[in-house]
C-alpha beads as a LAMMPS data file, in Angstrom:
LAMMPS data file: protein, C-alpha beads

298 atoms
297 bonds

1 atom types
1 bond types

-500.0 500.0 xlo xhi
-500.0 500.0 ylo yhi
-500.0 500.0 zlo zhi

Masses

1 110.0

Atoms # bond

1 1 1 -1.024 5.345 -5.390
2 1 1 -2.895 7.986 -7.081
3 1 1 -2.163 11.459 -8.490
4 1 1 0.448 13.798 -9.955
5 1 1 0.241 17.262 -11.540
6 1 1 -1.353 16.500 -14.910
7 1 1 -2.913 13.275 -13.627
8 1 1 -5.665 14.173 -11.203
9 1 1 -7.319 11.102 -9.695
10 1 1 -10.788 12.614 -9.590
11 1 1 -10.501 13.501 -13.254
12 1 1 -9.401 9.982 -14.096
13 1 1 -12.209 8.255 -12.196
14 1 1 -14.886 10.550 -13.553
15 1 1 -13.601 10.257 -17.096
16 1 1 -13.187 6.495 -16.733
17 1 1 -16.792 6.173 -15.594
18 1 1 -17.882 8.282 -18.541
19 1 1 -15.956 6.081 -20.953
20 1 1 -17.367 2.869 -19.504
21 1 1 -20.937 4.103 -19.486
22 1 1 -20.641 5.483 -23.005
23 1 1 -19.522 2.046 -24.145
24 1 1 -22.789 0.561 -22.962
25 1 1 -25.095 3.492 -23.664
26 1 1 -25.588 3.744 -27.432
27 1 1 -27.863 6.677 -28.151
28 1 1 -28.596 7.611 -31.756
29 1 1 -28.222 11.301 -32.623
30 1 1 -31.102 11.099 -35.085
31 1 1 -34.199 11.749 -32.965
32 1 1 -36.356 10.135 -35.626
33 1 1 -34.681 6.808 -34.944
34 1 1 -35.394 4.887 -31.748
35 1 1 -32.698 5.148 -29.101
36 1 1 -30.956 2.074 -27.811
37 1 1 -30.713 2.650 -24.071
38 1 1 -28.208 0.908 -21.854
39 1 1 -29.396 -1.462 -19.172
40 1 1 -29.209 -0.240 -15.584
41 1 1 -25.575 -0.021 -14.572
42 1 1 -24.394 0.441 -10.996
43 1 1 -21.641 3.101 -11.228
44 1 1 -20.010 2.021 -7.981
45 1 1 -19.960 -1.616 -9.034
46 1 1 -18.493 -0.715 -12.410
47 1 1 -15.666 1.333 -10.916
48 1 1 -14.949 -1.395 -8.368
49 1 1 -14.602 -3.931 -11.162
50 1 1 -12.221 -1.634 -13.023
51 1 1 -10.135 -1.188 -9.888
52 1 1 -10.161 -4.957 -9.330
53 1 1 -8.672 -5.381 -12.796
54 1 1 -5.896 -2.911 -11.986
55 1 1 -5.022 -4.704 -8.765
56 1 1 -5.127 -8.048 -10.546
57 1 1 -2.728 -6.881 -13.243
58 1 1 -0.459 -5.293 -10.659
59 1 1 -0.180 -8.591 -8.796
60 1 1 0.298 -10.674 -11.964
61 1 1 3.823 -11.769 -12.820
62 1 1 3.212 -11.326 -16.553
63 1 1 0.687 -9.720 -18.946
64 1 1 -2.771 -11.304 -18.974
65 1 1 -5.299 -11.949 -21.701
66 1 1 -8.946 -10.865 -21.553
67 1 1 -10.201 -14.407 -20.932
68 1 1 -7.718 -15.039 -18.120
69 1 1 -8.542 -11.730 -16.413
70 1 1 -12.276 -12.311 -16.645
71 1 1 -11.965 -15.855 -15.340
72 1 1 -9.830 -14.789 -12.384
73 1 1 -12.249 -12.034 -11.367
74 1 1 -15.482 -13.792 -12.249
75 1 1 -16.388 -11.278 -14.966
76 1 1 -17.990 -11.922 -18.369
77 1 1 -15.526 -11.631 -21.225
78 1 1 -17.531 -8.812 -22.837
79 1 1 -17.537 -6.752 -19.632
80 1 1 -13.837 -7.387 -19.093
81 1 1 -13.049 -6.226 -22.618
82 1 1 -15.133 -3.057 -22.160
83 1 1 -13.424 -2.201 -18.873
84 1 1 -9.963 -2.832 -20.301
85 1 1 -10.730 -0.615 -23.291
86 1 1 -11.747 2.258 -20.994
87 1 1 -8.706 1.759 -18.768
88 1 1 -6.482 1.664 -21.838
89 1 1 -7.769 4.996 -23.124
90 1 1 -6.622 6.563 -19.864
91 1 1 -3.220 4.905 -19.977
92 1 1 -3.975 2.855 -16.869
93 1 1 -3.430 -0.410 -18.753
94 1 1 -1.312 -1.161 -21.811
95 1 1 -1.074 -4.066 -24.254
96 1 1 2.035 -6.171 -24.710
97 1 1 3.438 -7.219 -28.081
98 1 1 1.254 -10.320 -27.850
99 1 1 -1.886 -8.269 -27.243
100 1 1 -2.150 -9.115 -23.547
101 1 1 -2.745 -6.534 -20.836
102 1 1 -0.448 -5.092 -18.168
103 1 1 -0.532 -2.038 -15.923
104 1 1 0.065 1.244 -17.751
105 1 1 2.534 4.049 -17.199
106 1 1 -0.209 6.429 -16.062
107 1 1 -0.326 4.467 -12.811
108 1 1 3.280 5.479 -12.161
109 1 1 2.344 9.136 -12.344
110 1 1 -0.629 8.582 -10.069
111 1 1 1.536 6.727 -7.585
112 1 1 4.302 9.298 -7.527
113 1 1 1.729 12.011 -7.013
114 1 1 0.321 10.254 -3.961
115 1 1 3.792 10.085 -2.436
116 1 1 4.332 13.762 -3.173
117 1 1 1.251 14.519 -1.102
118 1 1 2.690 12.628 1.894
119 1 1 4.962 15.191 3.598
120 1 1 6.405 12.542 5.886
121 1 1 7.679 10.616 2.845
122 1 1 9.687 13.597 1.653
123 1 1 11.017 14.278 5.149
124 1 1 11.956 10.644 5.743
125 1 1 13.374 9.694 2.337
126 1 1 17.041 10.538 2.935
127 1 1 16.930 8.930 6.381
128 1 1 15.608 5.721 4.865
129 1 1 18.250 5.698 2.144
130 1 1 21.107 6.378 4.557
131 1 1 19.933 3.736 7.005
132 1 1 19.466 1.135 4.267
133 1 1 22.984 1.862 3.044
134 1 1 24.476 1.571 6.527
135 1 1 22.699 -1.612 7.566
136 1 1 22.637 -3.121 4.092
137 1 1 19.014 -4.223 4.442
138 1 1 15.630 -2.875 3.352
139 1 1 13.897 -0.248 5.472
140 1 1 10.182 0.563 5.261
141 1 1 8.051 3.566 6.167
142 1 1 4.532 2.501 7.131
143 1 1 1.487 4.525 8.175
144 1 1 -2.182 3.988 8.926
145 1 1 -4.496 5.200 6.210
146 1 1 -8.253 4.607 6.260
147 1 1 -7.878 2.155 9.154
148 1 1 -5.321 0.053 7.295
149 1 1 -1.545 -0.148 7.471
150 1 1 0.137 0.667 4.191
151 1 1 3.767 0.845 3.082
152 1 1 4.204 4.439 1.934
153 1 1 7.914 4.238 1.121
154 1 1 10.917 1.930 1.275
155 1 1 14.633 1.984 0.552
156 1 1 16.402 -1.160 -0.580
157 1 1 19.584 -2.287 1.107
158 1 1 22.839 -3.110 -0.626
159 1 1 22.412 -6.857 -0.268
160 1 1 21.306 -9.189 -3.052
161 1 1 17.990 -10.050 -1.376
162 1 1 15.037 -7.765 -2.081
163 1 1 12.461 -7.906 0.686
164 1 1 8.689 -7.702 0.351
165 1 1 6.273 -5.955 0.815
166 1 1 6.124 -3.318 -1.886
167 1 1 5.134 0.337 -1.649
168 1 1 1.353 0.546 -1.550
169 1 1 0.913 -2.903 -0.044
170 1 1 -1.276 -3.376 3.013
171 1 1 -0.030 -5.098 6.162
172 1 1 -1.915 -7.104 8.780
173 1 1 -1.801 -5.575 12.255
174 1 1 -1.405 -8.650 14.438
175 1 1 1.337 -10.399 12.468
176 1 1 3.749 -7.565 11.674
177 1 1 6.157 -5.547 13.786
178 1 1 4.637 -2.277 12.587
179 1 1 1.158 -3.587 13.279
180 1 1 2.073 -4.418 16.865
181 1 1 3.338 -0.861 17.309
182 1 1 0.026 0.525 16.107
183 1 1 -1.915 -1.827 18.363
184 1 1 0.217 -0.595 21.264
185 1 1 0.293 3.133 20.565
186 1 1 -2.579 3.946 18.201
187 1 1 -5.093 1.079 18.267
188 1 1 -7.932 3.297 17.027
189 1 1 -6.009 3.922 13.799
190 1 1 -6.320 0.350 12.530
191 1 1 -9.050 -2.201 12.104
192 1 1 -8.398 -5.635 13.572
193 1 1 -9.725 -9.046 12.619
194 1 1 -12.162 -10.699 15.052
195 1 1 -10.258 -13.916 14.411
196 1 1 -6.632 -13.128 13.470
197 1 1 -5.291 -15.049 10.497
198 1 1 -2.438 -17.468 11.263
199 1 1 -0.181 -16.624 8.326
200 1 1 2.562 -18.978 9.515
201 1 1 3.134 -21.357 12.404
202 1 1 4.789 -18.440 14.240
203 1 1 1.807 -16.068 14.074
204 1 1 0.380 -15.118 17.467
205 1 1 -3.401 -15.379 17.276
206 1 1 -4.555 -16.158 20.837
207 1 1 -6.050 -13.011 22.375
208 1 1 -4.267 -13.351 25.733
209 1 1 -0.905 -14.042 24.133
210 1 1 -1.275 -11.148 21.687
211 1 1 -2.241 -8.790 24.512
212 1 1 0.945 -9.750 26.338
213 1 1 3.034 -9.079 23.245
214 1 1 1.407 -5.664 22.771
215 1 1 2.112 -4.750 26.396
216 1 1 5.803 -5.556 25.915
217 1 1 5.854 -3.466 22.735
218 1 1 4.278 -0.527 24.561
219 1 1 6.853 -0.779 27.342
220 1 1 9.880 -0.998 25.020
221 1 1 8.666 1.197 22.146
222 1 1 10.037 -1.467 19.816
223 1 1 8.498 -4.412 18.003
224 1 1 9.772 -7.453 16.170
225 1 1 8.312 -10.039 13.856
226 1 1 10.123 -13.335 13.406
227 1 1 8.539 -15.148 10.452
228 1 1 5.070 -14.309 11.785
229 1 1 3.697 -12.895 8.543
230 1 1 6.012 -14.336 5.905
231 1 1 8.173 -17.402 6.346
232 1 1 11.834 -16.422 6.287
233 1 1 11.221 -12.714 6.977
234 1 1 12.428 -10.999 10.133
235 1 1 11.575 -7.390 11.022
236 1 1 12.416 -4.848 13.713
237 1 1 10.311 -1.675 13.935
238 1 1 10.080 1.550 15.941
239 1 1 7.300 4.151 16.163
240 1 1 7.502 7.690 14.816
241 1 1 5.779 10.098 17.189
242 1 1 4.571 13.627 16.537
243 1 1 3.139 15.679 19.367
244 1 1 2.848 12.559 21.465
245 1 1 0.902 10.636 18.828
246 1 1 2.085 7.818 16.592
247 1 1 1.967 8.951 12.954
248 1 1 4.065 6.277 11.253
249 1 1 6.693 3.628 11.861
250 1 1 10.015 2.575 10.401
251 1 1 10.925 -1.067 10.040
252 1 1 14.048 -2.856 8.901
253 1 1 13.349 -6.187 7.240
254 1 1 15.695 -8.957 6.189
255 1 1 15.932 -12.695 5.864
256 1 1 15.326 -14.023 9.375
257 1 1 18.713 -15.754 9.422
258 1 1 20.447 -12.578 8.250
259 1 1 18.721 -10.533 10.956
260 1 1 20.002 -12.888 13.623
261 1 1 23.473 -12.727 12.071
262 1 1 23.533 -8.937 12.290
263 1 1 21.996 -9.022 15.747
264 1 1 18.495 -7.871 16.682
265 1 1 19.929 -5.373 19.192
266 1 1 22.138 -3.813 16.527
267 1 1 19.250 -3.527 14.084
268 1 1 17.088 -2.070 16.872
269 1 1 19.640 0.686 17.428
270 1 1 19.534 1.620 13.754
271 1 1 15.755 1.574 13.501
272 1 1 15.359 3.668 16.660
273 1 1 17.927 6.145 15.381
274 1 1 16.079 6.424 12.070
275 1 1 12.766 7.000 13.855
276 1 1 14.369 9.653 16.044
277 1 1 15.830 11.515 13.073
278 1 1 12.475 11.510 11.286
279 1 1 10.750 12.776 14.451
280 1 1 13.251 15.635 14.632
281 1 1 12.494 16.583 11.037
282 1 1 8.763 16.510 11.692
283 1 1 9.230 18.770 14.699
284 1 1 11.195 21.241 12.576
285 1 1 8.533 21.203 9.860
286 1 1 5.458 21.528 12.059
287 1 1 3.417 23.885 9.946
288 1 1 3.171 21.684 6.833
289 1 1 3.062 18.301 8.506
290 1 1 0.578 19.325 11.199
291 1 1 -1.844 20.550 8.541
292 1 1 -1.623 17.484 6.306
293 1 1 -1.343 14.934 9.108
294 1 1 -4.364 16.344 10.855
295 1 1 -6.411 15.436 7.784
296 1 1 -4.609 12.395 6.372
297 1 1 -4.302 10.269 9.497
298 1 1 -7.964 10.238 10.392

Bonds

1 1 1 2
2 1 2 3
3 1 3 4
4 1 4 5
5 1 5 6
6 1 6 7
7 1 7 8
8 1 8 9
9 1 9 10
10 1 10 11
11 1 11 12
12 1 12 13
13 1 13 14
14 1 14 15
15 1 15 16
16 1 16 17
17 1 17 18
18 1 18 19
19 1 19 20
20 1 20 21
21 1 21 22
22 1 22 23
23 1 23 24
24 1 24 25
25 1 25 26
26 1 26 27
27 1 27 28
28 1 28 29
29 1 29 30
30 1 30 31
31 1 31 32
32 1 32 33
33 1 33 34
34 1 34 35
35 1 35 36
36 1 36 37
37 1 37 38
38 1 38 39
39 1 39 40
40 1 40 41
41 1 41 42
42 1 42 43
43 1 43 44
44 1 44 45
45 1 45 46
46 1 46 47
47 1 47 48
48 1 48 49
49 1 49 50
50 1 50 51
51 1 51 52
52 1 52 53
53 1 53 54
54 1 54 55
55 1 55 56
56 1 56 57
57 1 57 58
58 1 58 59
59 1 59 60
60 1 60 61
61 1 61 62
62 1 62 63
63 1 63 64
64 1 64 65
65 1 65 66
66 1 66 67
67 1 67 68
68 1 68 69
69 1 69 70
70 1 70 71
71 1 71 72
72 1 72 73
73 1 73 74
74 1 74 75
75 1 75 76
76 1 76 77
77 1 77 78
78 1 78 79
79 1 79 80
80 1 80 81
81 1 81 82
82 1 82 83
83 1 83 84
84 1 84 85
85 1 85 86
86 1 86 87
87 1 87 88
88 1 88 89
89 1 89 90
90 1 90 91
91 1 91 92
92 1 92 93
93 1 93 94
94 1 94 95
95 1 95 96
96 1 96 97
97 1 97 98
98 1 98 99
99 1 99 100
100 1 100 101
101 1 101 102
102 1 102 103
103 1 103 104
104 1 104 105
105 1 105 106
106 1 106 107
107 1 107 108
108 1 108 109
109 1 109 110
110 1 110 111
111 1 111 112
112 1 112 113
113 1 113 114
114 1 114 115
115 1 115 116
116 1 116 117
117 1 117 118
118 1 118 119
119 1 119 120
120 1 120 121
121 1 121 122
122 1 122 123
123 1 123 124
124 1 124 125
125 1 125 126
126 1 126 127
127 1 127 128
128 1 128 129
129 1 129 130
130 1 130 131
131 1 131 132
132 1 132 133
133 1 133 134
134 1 134 135
135 1 135 136
136 1 136 137
137 1 137 138
138 1 138 139
139 1 139 140
140 1 140 141
141 1 141 142
142 1 142 143
143 1 143 144
144 1 144 145
145 1 145 146
146 1 146 147
147 1 147 148
148 1 148 149
149 1 149 150
150 1 150 151
151 1 151 152
152 1 152 153
153 1 153 154
154 1 154 155
155 1 155 156
156 1 156 157
157 1 157 158
158 1 158 159
159 1 159 160
160 1 160 161
161 1 161 162
162 1 162 163
163 1 163 164
164 1 164 165
165 1 165 166
166 1 166 167
167 1 167 168
168 1 168 169
169 1 169 170
170 1 170 171
171 1 171 172
172 1 172 173
173 1 173 174
174 1 174 175
175 1 175 176
176 1 176 177
177 1 177 178
178 1 178 179
179 1 179 180
180 1 180 181
181 1 181 182
182 1 182 183
183 1 183 184
184 1 184 185
185 1 185 186
186 1 186 187
187 1 187 188
188 1 188 189
189 1 189 190
190 1 190 191
191 1 191 192
192 1 192 193
193 1 193 194
194 1 194 195
195 1 195 196
196 1 196 197
197 1 197 198
198 1 198 199
199 1 199 200
200 1 200 201
201 1 201 202
202 1 202 203
203 1 203 204
204 1 204 205
205 1 205 206
206 1 206 207
207 1 207 208
208 1 208 209
209 1 209 210
210 1 210 211
211 1 211 212
212 1 212 213
213 1 213 214
214 1 214 215
215 1 215 216
216 1 216 217
217 1 217 218
218 1 218 219
219 1 219 220
220 1 220 221
221 1 221 222
222 1 222 223
223 1 223 224
224 1 224 225
225 1 225 226
226 1 226 227
227 1 227 228
228 1 228 229
229 1 229 230
230 1 230 231
231 1 231 232
232 1 232 233
233 1 233 234
234 1 234 235
235 1 235 236
236 1 236 237
237 1 237 238
238 1 238 239
239 1 239 240
240 1 240 241
241 1 241 242
242 1 242 243
243 1 243 244
244 1 244 245
245 1 245 246
246 1 246 247
247 1 247 248
248 1 248 249
249 1 249 250
250 1 250 251
251 1 251 252
252 1 252 253
253 1 253 254
254 1 254 255
255 1 255 256
256 1 256 257
257 1 257 258
258 1 258 259
259 1 259 260
260 1 260 261
261 1 261 262
262 1 262 263
263 1 263 264
264 1 264 265
265 1 265 266
266 1 266 267
267 1 267 268
268 1 268 269
269 1 269 270
270 1 270 271
271 1 271 272
272 1 272 273
273 1 273 274
274 1 274 275
275 1 275 276
276 1 276 277
277 1 277 278
278 1 278 279
279 1 279 280
280 1 280 281
281 1 281 282
282 1 282 283
283 1 283 284
284 1 284 285
285 1 285 286
286 1 286 287
287 1 287 288
288 1 288 289
289 1 289 290
290 1 290 291
291 1 291 292
292 1 292 293
293 1 293 294
294 1 294 295
295 1 295 296
296 1 296 297
297 1 297 298
């Protein structure tokens, strides 16, 4: 999640690279003194390592020390410290009272900015909130971006249970309800694994069996996942179509037992209604969405 008004992602990356390279490129201003030149540094590798640190801290349940971060990512302590210092100057990481590192508030601005540049998020937000309130369970908005399925928004239900995944998280195609929809209606939008991962004992991985499931999804324009990706999680999803093409999907997720208690058919009615309302809004907002979607969904 990336950019907002005063926080431009390109600016951040370029400036971050500059900071990191300056840390390892000590050049004396006095031309009479010999310069100490940095060793060859691969810019792409350096940025990737910095991004790895951000993802690591995002996934961590508590702040992490330099040694722990470096050990987890296989980085030297000196390099880890340098990267953290550069990230800290940009507000992308912060230090706790104990001196350990956690994600910084600048990431919030970057994330909110990315959502602001997703017209479908703005159009769908109230529908998600209303549906979550009615059903009492969490509803997700998922779309394909760069050949991967990503949660671009969600609205929590009124129940005590809070359901994963989180906004910005990637989903596997073969083991999720939304993924099955994409495999049925927009297979070119997502990459698939040559050998699908069996996340649980319920995951369908056999090619013939998965093909049969996808055919049923295509026929019914509805998909379910019953503990196929995460144990205990049940999901019902419906596609969102724009000009005959799938551009996103909505999915209601809940504890598998709770989903059965409500009734899969009842949940299906709500998720289809939500998809239909979002489609109607897209149709009424063609000019903006058509322009952005034509670029963003490639």
